[in-house]
C-alpha positions, 0 to 999 in steps of 0.5 A: 775828366782828363784831356786824355780821357776826353780824347779817348771818349771822342775817338770811341764815339767816332768809331761807333758812329763810323760802324753805325754809318757803314751798316747800310753797305754792310747790310747790303753786302750781307744780303747779297752774300746770303742770296737775299733780296733787299728792300732799301728804304732811303731817308734823309734827316727829318724825312716825313713818312719814314716809318710808313715807308719802312712798314711798306718795305716790311710788307713787301719782304713778307711776300718774297722768300729770303728777303730783308729790309735795309735802312739807308740814311742819305744825310749820313756822310758815311753813305756818300758812296752809296748815294753817289753810286745810285744817284740818290742825292736829288731823289724824293725821299722816302724812297724804296729801292729793290736790290736783287739776290746778287746785289744789283739794283733792280728798281725803286719807287718813291714811297708815295707811289709804291705799294708792297705788291709793286715792290715785290713785283720788281724783284727780278728773275735770276737771269734778269738779275744776272743781265742787270749786273753785267749792264751795271758793270758797263758790259753788253749782254747776249741772252742765249735763249733755248731749250733742251734738244734744239738742233742749233743750240750749240751753234747759237751758244758758240756764236755768242761765245765767239762774239763776246770773245771779240769784245773781250771784257765788254760783254757777257753771255747769259744762258736761259732755258726757255722752259724755266718757269722762273724766267717766263715773265722776263722772256715774255716781257722781252717779246721772245717767241716762247713757241720757237723751235730754234734758239733765240739770241737777244743782244743788249748794248751797254746802255741796256737797249735791245739792239738785235734779235736773232733766231737759229745760229746767228753770225758772230760778226752781226752780234758784235755789231749789234752789241756796239750799236746805240739804238736811236729813235723814239723810246727804244726798248730796254731791259728795264723798260721792254714796253717802251713806246713812242705813243702818247700815254693813255688818258 
């Protein structure tokens, strides 16, 4: 074989390796573009239990309409950006992550602690996924929650718009219909009074902490103050963990 042929062969192998390595990001992008949930199986070179984790992810995918399974090899240098983005370098593997239909990472579990049911339950509602995407971008979120016909609905939405306008690109408003069955579990977990006759506005700071809850038509200034406030104390509730508590775990 000539040196020129050898060089071309090496180049082609490099290109093929690059294409294969980029498939994890490509598959995630494709899933988000198609509005699919992605169950991401994170492995490393020689990881024990990878096949079982993949089977579990496939079982979870069978429970969720429009979903897929994506493999992410942590040992592949081409996946370094993904590993850094999700801080997976020191995570126990195999690990199974759940990416929402808009591509945002919604949660994950080590395969040893996961079940197909637990993984399927991690799939967020559309509005929760929208809020998580904003938080992942470093923005505060205002959940404007109401139902059709509420007298103060327009005023509450205007207050959120005004507050987010003052915060410029550091805030997003997510409008949620209280009567949307797809959002009932999310709203209940956030302790929203589903029997309220007035709009409810929840303010979540950029750290994901619930910083304020308001009924009726809130004052925009108070919304801004809440959005920029970091909640202190013991275990403040967050979008990902709305049931946080200072109480010791039950034995």
